[in-house]
PDBQT receptor file of N, H, CA, C and O in Angstrom, charges set to zero:
ATOM      1  N   UNK A   1     100.197 132.209  98.973  1.00  0.00    +0.000 N 
ATOM      2  CA  UNK A   1     100.339 132.042 100.357  1.00  0.00    +0.000 C 
ATOM      3  C   UNK A   1     101.234 130.054 101.125  1.00  0.00    +0.000 C 
ATOM      4  O   UNK A   1     100.605 129.003 101.006  1.00  0.00    +0.000 OA
ATOM      5  N   UNK A   2     102.123 130.096 101.541  1.00  0.00    +0.000 N 
ATOM      6  H   UNK A   2     102.634 130.950 101.637  1.00  0.00    +0.000 HD
ATOM      7  CA  UNK A   2     102.672 128.846 101.384  1.00  0.00    +0.000 C 
ATOM      8  C   UNK A   2     102.705 128.946 102.982  1.00  0.00    +0.000 C 
ATOM      9  O   UNK A   2     103.010 129.975 103.585  1.00  0.00    +0.000 OA
ATOM     10  N   UNK A   3     102.327 127.657 103.623  1.00  0.00    +0.000 N 
ATOM     11  H   UNK A   3     102.080 126.821 103.133  1.00  0.00    +0.000 HD
ATOM     12  CA  UNK A   3     102.624 127.638 104.724  1.00  0.00    +0.000 C 
ATOM     13  C   UNK A   3     102.984 126.015 105.516  1.00  0.00    +0.000 C 
ATOM     14  O   UNK A   3     102.697 125.036 104.827  1.00  0.00    +0.000 OA
ATOM     15  N   UNK A   4     103.452 125.810 106.594  1.00  0.00    +0.000 N 
ATOM     16  H   UNK A   4     103.685 126.605 107.154  1.00  0.00    +0.000 HD
ATOM     17  CA  UNK A   4     103.713 124.656 106.850  1.00  0.00    +0.000 C 
ATOM     18  C   UNK A   4     102.748 124.434 108.170  1.00  0.00    +0.000 C 
ATOM     19  O   UNK A   4     102.577 125.238 109.086  1.00  0.00    +0.000 OA
ATOM     20  N   UNK A   5     102.064 122.900 107.994  1.00  0.00    +0.000 N 
ATOM     21  H   UNK A   5     102.202 122.246 107.250  1.00  0.00    +0.000 HD
ATOM     22  CA  UNK A   5     101.130 123.062 108.953  1.00  0.00    +0.000 C 
ATOM     23  C   UNK A   5     101.500 121.184 109.761  1.00  0.00    +0.000 C 
ATOM     24  O   UNK A   5     102.509 120.622 109.336  1.00  0.00    +0.000 OA
ATOM     25  N   UNK A   6     100.811 120.587 110.616  1.00  0.00    +0.000 N 
ATOM     26  H   UNK A   6      99.991 121.044 110.962  1.00  0.00    +0.000 HD
ATOM     27  CA  UNK A   6     101.115 119.755 111.352  1.00  0.00    +0.000 C 
ATOM     28  C   UNK A   6     100.986 118.528 110.414  1.00  0.00    +0.000 C 
ATOM     29  O   UNK A   6     101.637 117.508 110.644  1.00  0.00    +0.000 OA
ATOM     30  N   UNK A   7     100.255 118.615 109.492  1.00  0.00    +0.000 N 
ATOM     31  H   UNK A   7      99.727 119.443 109.305  1.00  0.00    +0.000 HD
ATOM     32  CA  UNK A   7     100.102 117.653 108.314  1.00  0.00    +0.000 C 
ATOM     33  C   UNK A   7     100.793 117.690 107.454  1.00  0.00    +0.000 C 
ATOM     34  O   UNK A   7     100.985 116.765 106.665  1.00  0.00    +0.000 OA
ATOM     35  N   UNK A   8     101.473 119.112 107.426  1.00  0.00    +0.000 N 
ATOM     36  H   UNK A   8     101.317 119.864 108.067  1.00  0.00    +0.000 HD
ATOM     37  CA  UNK A   8     102.772 118.705 105.546  1.00  0.00    +0.000 C 
ATOM     38  C   UNK A   8     102.448 120.675 105.722  1.00  0.00    +0.000 C 
ATOM     39  O   UNK A   8     102.237 121.438 106.665  1.00  0.00    +0.000 OA
ATOM     40  N   UNK A   9     102.611 120.846 103.770  1.00  0.00    +0.000 N 
ATOM     41  H   UNK A   9     102.782 120.226 103.004  1.00  0.00    +0.000 HD
ATOM     42  CA  UNK A   9     103.350 121.700 103.426  1.00  0.00    +0.000 C 
ATOM     43  C   UNK A   9     101.869 122.749 102.547  1.00  0.00    +0.000 C 
ATOM     44  O   UNK A   9     101.224 121.889 101.948  1.00  0.00    +0.000 OA
ATOM     45  N   UNK A  10     101.382 123.755 102.367  1.00  0.00    +0.000 N 
ATOM     46  H   UNK A  10     101.906 124.454 102.854  1.00  0.00    +0.000 HD
ATOM     47  CA  UNK A  10      99.889 124.021 102.265  1.00  0.00    +0.000 C 
ATOM     48  C   UNK A  10     100.452 124.697 101.009  1.00  0.00    +0.000 C 
ATOM     49  O   UNK A  10     101.655 124.465 100.892  1.00  0.00    +0.000 OA
ATOM     50  N   UNK A  11     100.002 125.376 100.148  1.00  0.00    +0.000 N 
ATOM     51  H   UNK A  11      99.024 125.564 100.243  1.00  0.00    +0.000 HD
ATOM     52  CA  UNK A  11      99.544 126.392  99.880  1.00  0.00    +0.000 C 
ATOM     53  C   UNK A  11      97.877 127.001  99.739  1.00  0.00    +0.000 C 
ATOM     54  O   UNK A  11      96.940 126.402  99.209  1.00  0.00    +0.000 OA
ATOM     55  N   UNK A  12      97.849 128.236 100.323  1.00  0.00    +0.000 N 
ATOM     56  H   UNK A  12      98.610 128.722 100.753  1.00  0.00    +0.000 HD
ATOM     57  CA  UNK A  12      96.772 129.089  99.897  1.00  0.00    +0.000 C 
ATOM     58  C   UNK A  12      96.809 129.533  98.715  1.00  0.00    +0.000 C 
ATOM     59  O   UNK A  12      97.877 129.606  98.108  1.00  0.00    +0.000 OA
ATOM     60  N   UNK A  13      95.232 130.043  97.989  1.00  0.00    +0.000 N 
ATOM     61  H   UNK A  13      94.364 129.985  98.482  1.00  0.00    +0.000 HD
ATOM     62  CA  UNK A  13      95.710 130.827  96.007  1.00  0.00    +0.000 C 
ATOM     63  C   UNK A  13      94.506 131.904  96.253  1.00  0.00    +0.000 C 
ATOM     64  O   UNK A  13      93.428 131.799  95.668  1.00  0.00    +0.000 OA
ATOM     65  N   UNK A  14      94.820 133.014  97.239  1.00  0.00    +0.000 N 
ATOM     66  H   UNK A  14      95.695 133.099  97.714  1.00  0.00    +0.000 HD
ATOM     67  CA  UNK A  14      93.432 134.051  97.721  1.00  0.00    +0.000 C 
ATOM     68  C   UNK A  14      92.990 135.057  96.451  1.00  0.00    +0.000 C 
ATOM     69  O   UNK A  14      92.079 135.885  96.426  1.00  0.00    +0.000 OA
ATOM     70  N   UNK A  15      94.017 134.669  95.335  1.00  0.00    +0.000 N 
ATOM     71  H   UNK A  15      94.757 133.996  95.355  1.00  0.00    +0.000 HD
ATOM     72  CA  UNK A  15      93.123 135.724  94.239  1.00  0.00    +0.000 C 
ATOM     73  C   UNK A  15      92.034 134.166  92.959  1.00  0.00    +0.000 C 
ATOM     74  O   UNK A  15      92.687 133.136  93.123  1.00  0.00    +0.000 OA
ATOM     75  N   UNK A  16      91.311 133.982  92.371  1.00  0.00    +0.000 N 
ATOM     76  H   UNK A  16      90.781 134.819  92.238  1.00  0.00    +0.000 HD
ATOM     77  CA  UNK A  16      90.895 133.724  91.723  1.00  0.00    +0.000 C 
ATOM     78  C   UNK A  16      91.564 132.472  90.870  1.00  0.00    +0.000 C 
ATOM     79  O   UNK A  16      91.266 131.283  90.750  1.00  0.00    +0.000 OA
ATOM     80  N   UNK A  17      92.627 133.324  90.330  1.00  0.00    +0.000 N 
ATOM     81  H   UNK A  17      92.869 134.289  90.428  1.00  0.00    +0.000 HD
ATOM     82  CA  UNK A  17      93.199 131.969  89.957  1.00  0.00    +0.000 C 
ATOM     83  C   UNK A  17      95.113 132.105  89.677  1.00  0.00    +0.000 C 
ATOM     84  O   UNK A  17      95.275 133.226  89.193  1.00  0.00    +0.000 OA
ATOM     85  N   UNK A  18      95.885 131.710  89.751  1.00  0.00    +0.000 N 
ATOM     86  H   UNK A  18      95.754 130.800  90.145  1.00  0.00    +0.000 HD
ATOM     87  CA  UNK A  18      97.542 131.227  90.195  1.00  0.00    +0.000 C 
ATOM     88  C   UNK A  18      97.586 130.610  89.810  1.00  0.00    +0.000 C 
ATOM     89  O   UNK A  18      96.951 129.558  89.881  1.00  0.00    +0.000 OA
ATOM     90  N   UNK A  19      99.093 131.240  88.609  1.00  0.00    +0.000 N 
ATOM     91  H   UNK A  19      99.609 132.094  88.551  1.00  0.00    +0.000 HD
ATOM     92  CA  UNK A  19      99.369 130.441  87.432  1.00  0.00    +0.000 C 
ATOM     93  C   UNK A  19     101.093 130.455  88.303  1.00  0.00    +0.000 C 
ATOM     94  O   UNK A  19     101.936 131.275  88.669  1.00  0.00    +0.000 OA
ATOM     95  N   UNK A  20     100.732 128.122  88.295  1.00  0.00    +0.000 N 
ATOM     96  H   UNK A  20     100.048 127.455  87.998  1.00  0.00    +0.000 HD
ATOM     97  CA  UNK A  20     103.095 128.457  88.499  1.00  0.00    +0.000 C 
ATOM     98  C   UNK A  20     103.467 127.689  87.497  1.00  0.00    +0.000 C 
ATOM     99  O   UNK A  20     103.028 126.661  86.982  1.00  0.00    +0.000 OA
ATOM    100  N   UNK A  21     104.614 128.586  87.274  1.00  0.00    +0.000 N 
ATOM    101  H   UNK A  21     104.971 129.421  87.692  1.00  0.00    +0.000 HD
ATOM    102  CA  UNK A  21     105.394 128.694  86.509  1.00  0.00    +0.000 C 
ATOM    103  C   UNK A  21     106.394 128.718  86.400  1.00  0.00    +0.000 C 
ATOM    104  O   UNK A  21     106.947 129.817  86.428  1.00  0.00    +0.000 OA
ATOM    105  N   UNK A  22     107.464 127.060  86.147  1.00  0.00    +0.000 N 
ATOM    106  H   UNK A  22     107.014 126.167  86.124  1.00  0.00    +0.000 HD
ATOM    107  CA  UNK A  22     108.124 126.220  86.089  1.00  0.00    +0.000 C 
ATOM    108  C   UNK A  22     109.135 126.200  84.832  1.00  0.00    +0.000 C 
ATOM    109  O   UNK A  22     108.830 126.168  83.640  1.00  0.00    +0.000 OA
ATOM    110  N   UNK A  23     110.434 126.229  85.421  1.00  0.00    +0.000 N 
ATOM    111  H   UNK A  23     110.682 126.255  86.390  1.00  0.00    +0.000 HD
ATOM    112  CA  UNK A  23     110.794 126.275  83.663  1.00  0.00    +0.000 C 
ATOM    113  C   UNK A  23     111.909 125.266  82.950  1.00  0.00    +0.000 C 
ATOM    114  O   UNK A  23     112.747 125.472  82.072  1.00  0.00    +0.000 OA
ATOM    115  N   UNK A  24     111.509 123.958  83.797  1.00  0.00    +0.000 N 
ATOM    116  H   UNK A  24     110.828 123.790  84.510  1.00  0.00    +0.000 HD
ATOM    117  CA  UNK A  24     111.329 122.687  82.864  1.00  0.00    +0.000 C 
ATOM    118  C   UNK A  24     109.840 122.182  82.590  1.00  0.00    +0.000 C 
ATOM    119  O   UNK A  24     109.767 121.207  81.841  1.00  0.00    +0.000 OA
ATOM    120  N   UNK A  25     108.457 122.779  83.162  1.00  0.00    +0.000 N 
ATOM    121  H   UNK A  25     108.517 123.570  83.770  1.00  0.00    +0.000 HD
ATOM    122  CA  UNK A  25     107.190 122.174  82.722  1.00  0.00    +0.000 C 
ATOM    123  C   UNK A  25     105.800 123.309  82.188  1.00  0.00    +0.000 C 
ATOM    124  O   UNK A  25     105.342 124.327  82.707  1.00  0.00    +0.000 OA
ATOM    125  N   UNK A  26     105.562 122.799  81.341  1.00  0.00    +0.000 N 
ATOM    126  H   UNK A  26     105.933 121.971  80.920  1.00  0.00    +0.000 HD
ATOM    127  CA  UNK A  26     104.451 123.892  81.106  1.00  0.00    +0.000 C 
ATOM    128  C   UNK A  26     103.941 124.739  82.304  1.00  0.00    +0.000 C 
ATOM    129  O   UNK A  26     104.195 124.304  83.427  1.00  0.00    +0.000 OA
ATOM    130  N   UNK A  27     103.384 125.674  82.210  1.00  0.00    +0.000 N 
ATOM    131  H   UNK A  27     103.177 126.027  81.298  1.00  0.00    +0.000 HD
ATOM    132  CA  UNK A  27     102.422 126.427  83.332  1.00  0.00    +0.000 C 
ATOM    133  C   UNK A  27     101.323 125.628  84.253  1.00  0.00    +0.000 C 
ATOM    134  O   UNK A  27     100.998 124.510  83.853  1.00  0.00    +0.000 OA
ATOM    135  N   UNK A  28     100.983 125.915  84.945  1.00  0.00    +0.000 N 
ATOM    136  H   UNK A  28     101.248 126.823  85.270  1.00  0.00    +0.000 HD
ATOM    137  CA  UNK A  28      99.862 125.420  85.466  1.00  0.00    +0.000 C 
ATOM    138  C   UNK A  28      99.063 126.535  86.396  1.00  0.00    +0.000 C 
ATOM    139  O   UNK A  28      99.495 127.329  87.233  1.00  0.00    +0.000 OA
ATOM    140  N   UNK A  29      97.766 126.283  85.928  1.00  0.00    +0.000 N 
ATOM    141  H   UNK A  29      97.416 125.638  85.249  1.00  0.00    +0.000 HD
ATOM    142  CA  UNK A  29      97.159 127.335  86.156  1.00  0.00    +0.000 C 
ATOM    143  C   UNK A  29      95.880 126.879  87.894  1.00  0.00    +0.000 C 
ATOM    144  O   UNK A  29      94.946 126.132  87.602  1.00  0.00    +0.000 OA
ATOM    145  N   UNK A  30      95.934 127.255  89.161  1.00  0.00    +0.000 N 
ATOM    146  H   UNK A  30      96.693 127.862  89.398  1.00  0.00    +0.000 HD
ATOM    147  CA  UNK A  30      95.454 127.133  90.169  1.00  0.00    +0.000 C 
ATOM    148  C   UNK A  30      93.897 127.667  90.165  1.00  0.00    +0.000 C 
ATOM    149  O   UNK A  30      93.777 128.871  89.943  1.00  0.00    +0.000 OA
ATOM    150  N   UNK A  31      92.696 126.918  90.384  1.00  0.00    +0.000 N 
ATOM    151  H   UNK A  31      92.794 125.939  90.564  1.00  0.00    +0.000 HD
ATOM    152  CA  UNK A  31      92.222 127.938  91.311  1.00  0.00    +0.000 C 
ATOM    153  C   UNK A  31      92.307 128.412  92.319  1.00  0.00    +0.000 C 
ATOM    154  O   UNK A  31      93.325 128.209  92.980  1.00  0.00    +0.000 OA
ATOM    155  N   UNK A  32      91.119 129.339  92.885  1.00  0.00    +0.000 N 
ATOM    156  H   UNK A  32      90.292 129.504  92.348  1.00  0.00    +0.000 HD
ATOM    157  CA  UNK A  32      91.605 130.402  93.861  1.00  0.00    +0.000 C 
ATOM    158  C   UNK A  32      91.179 128.713  95.162  1.00  0.00    +0.000 C 
ATOM    159  O   UNK A  32      90.219 128.056  94.760  1.00  0.00    +0.000 OA
ATOM    160  N   UNK A  33      91.904 128.135  96.601  1.00  0.00    +0.000 N 
ATOM    161  H   UNK A  33      92.684 128.669  96.928  1.00  0.00    +0.000 HD
ATOM    162  CA  UNK A  33      91.662 127.202  97.207  1.00  0.00    +0.000 C 
ATOM    163  C   UNK A  33      93.076 126.628  98.176  1.00  0.00    +0.000 C 
ATOM    164  O   UNK A  33      94.210 127.044  97.939  1.00  0.00    +0.000 OA
ATOM    165  N   UNK A  34      92.891 126.009  98.853  1.00  0.00    +0.000 N 
ATOM    166  H   UNK A  34      91.970 125.672  99.045  1.00  0.00    +0.000 HD
ATOM    167  CA  UNK A  34      93.817 125.251  98.850  1.00  0.00    +0.000 C 
ATOM    168  C   UNK A  34      94.421 124.148  98.798  1.00  0.00    +0.000 C 
ATOM    169  O   UNK A  34      93.866 123.060  98.956  1.00  0.00    +0.000 OA
ATOM    170  N   UNK A  35      96.095 124.380  98.482  1.00  0.00    +0.000 N 
ATOM    171  H   UNK A  35      96.546 125.263  98.353  1.00  0.00    +0.000 HD
ATOM    172  CA  UNK A  35      96.573 122.462  98.017  1.00  0.00    +0.000 C 
ATOM    173  C   UNK A  35      97.926 122.310  98.825  1.00  0.00    +0.000 C 
ATOM    174  O   UNK A  35      98.691 123.243  99.068  1.00  0.00    +0.000 OA
ATOM    175  N   UNK A  36      98.114 120.926  99.222  1.00  0.00    +0.000 N 
ATOM    176  H   UNK A  36      97.493 120.168  99.024  1.00  0.00    +0.000 HD
ATOM    177  CA  UNK A  36      98.553 120.021  99.387  1.00  0.00    +0.000 C 
ATOM    178  C   UNK A  36      99.621 119.780  98.640  1.00  0.00    +0.000 C 
ATOM    179  O   UNK A  36      99.575 119.206  97.552  1.00  0.00    +0.000 OA
ATOM    180  N   UNK A  37     101.240 120.455  99.503  1.00  0.00    +0.000 N 
ATOM    181  H   UNK A  37     101.278 120.921 100.387  1.00  0.00    +0.000 HD
ATOM    182  CA  UNK A  37     101.889 120.319  98.589  1.00  0.00    +0.000 C 
ATOM    183  C   UNK A  37     103.103 119.201  98.688  1.00  0.00    +0.000 C 
ATOM    184  O   UNK A  37     103.814 118.996  99.671  1.00  0.00    +0.000 OA
ATOM    185  N   UNK A  38     103.156 118.453  97.254  1.00  0.00    +0.000 N 
ATOM    186  H   UNK A  38     102.578 118.620  96.455  1.00  0.00    +0.000 HD
ATOM    187  CA  UNK A  38     104.096 116.913  97.331  1.00  0.00    +0.000 C 
ATOM    188  C   UNK A  38     105.191 117.373  97.364  1.00  0.00    +0.000 C 
ATOM    189  O   UNK A  38     105.268 118.428  96.735  1.00  0.00    +0.000 OA
ATOM    190  N   UNK A  39     106.560 116.883  98.063  1.00  0.00    +0.000 N 
ATOM    191  H   UNK A  39     106.497 116.026  98.574  1.00  0.00    +0.000 HD
ATOM    192  CA  UNK A  39     108.096 117.344  97.672  1.00  0.00    +0.000 C 
ATOM    193  C   UNK A  39     108.203 115.903  96.160  1.00  0.00    +0.000 C 
ATOM    194  O   UNK A  39     107.518 114.881  96.125  1.00  0.00    +0.000 OA
ATOM    195  N   UNK A  40     108.822 116.153  95.554  1.00  0.00    +0.000 N 
ATOM    196  H   UNK A  40     109.378 116.983  95.583  1.00  0.00    +0.000 HD
ATOM    197  CA  UNK A  40     109.376 114.752  95.043  1.00  0.00    +0.000 C 
ATOM    198  C   UNK A  40     110.942 114.422  94.699  1.00  0.00    +0.000 C 
ATOM    199  O   UNK A  40     111.518 114.762  93.665  1.00  0.00    +0.000 OA
ATOM    200  N   UNK A  41     111.325 113.924  95.436  1.00  0.00    +0.000 N 
ATOM    201  H   UNK A  41     110.857 113.647  96.276  1.00  0.00    +0.000 HD
ATOM    202  CA  UNK A  41     112.271 112.837  96.267  1.00  0.00    +0.000 C 
ATOM    203  C   UNK A  41     112.800 111.988  94.848  1.00  0.00    +0.000 C 
ATOM    204  O   UNK A  41     112.359 112.111  93.705  1.00  0.00    +0.000 OA
ATOM    205  N   UNK A  42     113.668 111.279  95.238  1.00  0.00    +0.000 N 
ATOM    206  H   UNK A  42     114.026 111.180  96.166  1.00  0.00    +0.000 HD
ATOM    207  CA  UNK A  42     114.443 110.737  93.965  1.00  0.00    +0.000 C 
ATOM    208  C   UNK A  42     115.628 109.451  94.405  1.00  0.00    +0.000 C 
ATOM    209  O   UNK A  42     116.857 109.404  94.457  1.00  0.00    +0.000 OA
ATOM    210  N   UNK A  43     114.655 108.613  94.640  1.00  0.00    +0.000 N 
ATOM    211  H   UNK A  43     113.657 108.651  94.599  1.00  0.00    +0.000 HD
ATOM    212  CA  UNK A  43     115.952 107.241  95.248  1.00  0.00    +0.000 C 
ATOM    213  C   UNK A  43     117.386 107.160  93.820  1.00  0.00    +0.000 C 
ATOM    214  O   UNK A  43     117.384 107.314  92.598  1.00  0.00    +0.000 OA
ATOM    215  N   UNK A  44     118.618 106.781  95.047  1.00  0.00    +0.000 N 
ATOM    216  H   UNK A  44     118.619 106.656  96.039  1.00  0.00    +0.000 HD
ATOM    217  CA  UNK A  44     120.285 106.160  94.743  1.00  0.00    +0.000 C 
ATOM    218  C   UNK A  44     119.913 104.931  96.139  1.00  0.00    +0.000 C 
ATOM    219  O   UNK A  44     119.350 104.985  97.232  1.00  0.00    +0.000 OA
ATOM    220  N   UNK A  45     120.490 104.065  95.450  1.00  0.00    +0.000 N 
ATOM    221  H   UNK A  45     120.947 104.021  94.562  1.00  0.00    +0.000 HD
ATOM    222  CA  UNK A  45     121.252 103.290  96.673  1.00  0.00    +0.000 C 
ATOM    223  C   UNK A  45     122.256 103.813  97.850  1.00  0.00    +0.000 C 
ATOM    224  O   UNK A  45     122.860 103.180  98.716  1.00  0.00    +0.000 OA
ATOM    225  N   UNK A  46     122.197 105.423  97.508  1.00  0.00    +0.000 N 
ATOM    226  H   UNK A  46     121.706 105.936  96.804  1.00  0.00    +0.000 HD
ATOM    227  CA  UNK A  46     122.996 105.681  98.976  1.00  0.00    +0.000 C 
ATOM    228  C   UNK A  46     122.096 106.553  99.604  1.00  0.00    +0.000 C 
ATOM    229  O   UNK A  46     122.429 107.008 100.698  1.00  0.00    +0.000 OA
ATOM    230  N   UNK A  47     120.660 106.976  98.956  1.00  0.00    +0.000 N 
ATOM    231  H   UNK A  47     120.390 106.606  98.067  1.00  0.00    +0.000 HD
ATOM    232  CA  UNK A  47     119.819 107.472  99.751  1.00  0.00    +0.000 C 
ATOM    233  C   UNK A  47     118.581 107.735  98.942  1.00  0.00    +0.000 C 
ATOM    234  O   UNK A  47     118.488 107.340  97.780  1.00  0.00    +0.000 OA
ATOM    235  N   UNK A  48     117.385 108.571  99.712  1.00  0.00    +0.000 N 
ATOM    236  H   UNK A  48     117.460 108.891 100.656  1.00  0.00    +0.000 HD
ATOM    237  CA  UNK A  48     116.482 108.627  98.921  1.00  0.00    +0.000 C 
ATOM    238  C   UNK A  48     115.666 110.483  99.687  1.00  0.00    +0.000 C 
ATOM    239  O   UNK A  48     114.808 110.694 100.545  1.00  0.00    +0.000 OA
ATOM    240  N   UNK A  49     116.705 111.636  98.605  1.00  0.00    +0.000 N 
ATOM    241  H   UNK A  49     117.402 111.465  97.909  1.00  0.00    +0.000 HD
ATOM    242  CA  UNK A  49     116.310 112.762  99.419  1.00  0.00    +0.000 C 
ATOM    243  C   UNK A  49     115.353 113.467  98.346  1.00  0.00    +0.000 C 
ATOM    244  O   UNK A  49     115.329 113.096  97.173  1.00  0.00    +0.000 OA
ATOM    245  N   UNK A  50     114.637 114.421  98.799  1.00  0.00    +0.000 N 
ATOM    246  H   UNK A  50     114.658 114.722  99.752  1.00  0.00    +0.000 HD
ATOM    247  CA  UNK A  50     114.038 115.699  98.100  1.00  0.00    +0.000 C 
ATOM    248  C   UNK A  50     115.119 116.714  97.025  1.00  0.00    +0.000 C 
ATOM    249  O   UNK A  50     116.136 117.398  96.912  1.00  0.00    +0.000 OA
ATOM    250  N   UNK A  51     113.902 116.126  96.403  1.00  0.00    +0.000 N 
ATOM    251  H   UNK A  51     113.075 115.570  96.495  1.00  0.00    +0.000 HD
ATOM    252  CA  UNK A  51     114.386 117.779  94.914  1.00  0.00    +0.000 C 
ATOM    253  C   UNK A  51     113.782 118.474  94.718  1.00  0.00    +0.000 C 
ATOM    254  O   UNK A  51     112.596 118.749  94.532  1.00  0.00    +0.000 OA
ATOM    255  N   UNK A  52     115.549 119.152  94.793  1.00  0.00    +0.000 N 
ATOM    256  H   UNK A  52     116.512 118.929  94.943  1.00  0.00    +0.000 HD
ATOM    257  CA  UNK A  52     115.348 121.420  94.515  1.00  0.00    +0.000 C 
ATOM    258  C   UNK A  52     115.185 121.997  92.919  1.00  0.00    +0.000 C 
ATOM    259  O   UNK A  52     115.762 121.434  91.988  1.00  0.00    +0.000 OA
ATOM    260  N   UNK A  53     114.766 122.578  92.827  1.00  0.00    +0.000 N 
ATOM    261  H   UNK A  53     114.297 123.034  93.583  1.00  0.00    +0.000 HD
ATOM    262  CA  UNK A  53     114.942 122.866  91.235  1.00  0.00    +0.000 C 
ATOM    263  C   UNK A  53     115.026 124.537  91.990  1.00  0.00    +0.000 C 
ATOM    264  O   UNK A  53     115.184 125.529  91.278  1.00  0.00    +0.000 OA
TER     265      UNK A  53
């Protein structure tokens, strides 16, 4: 479950293990628990923007 709180964006893994899959990276296994989601940003001289894959 993905949710937003005052402190930021969080992921709650409710199963014993969850696998995140992304086409540009290898799979990542997460154990049950809460994780804070950090959004990657990229810089250009014109702006700083959130990377959206």
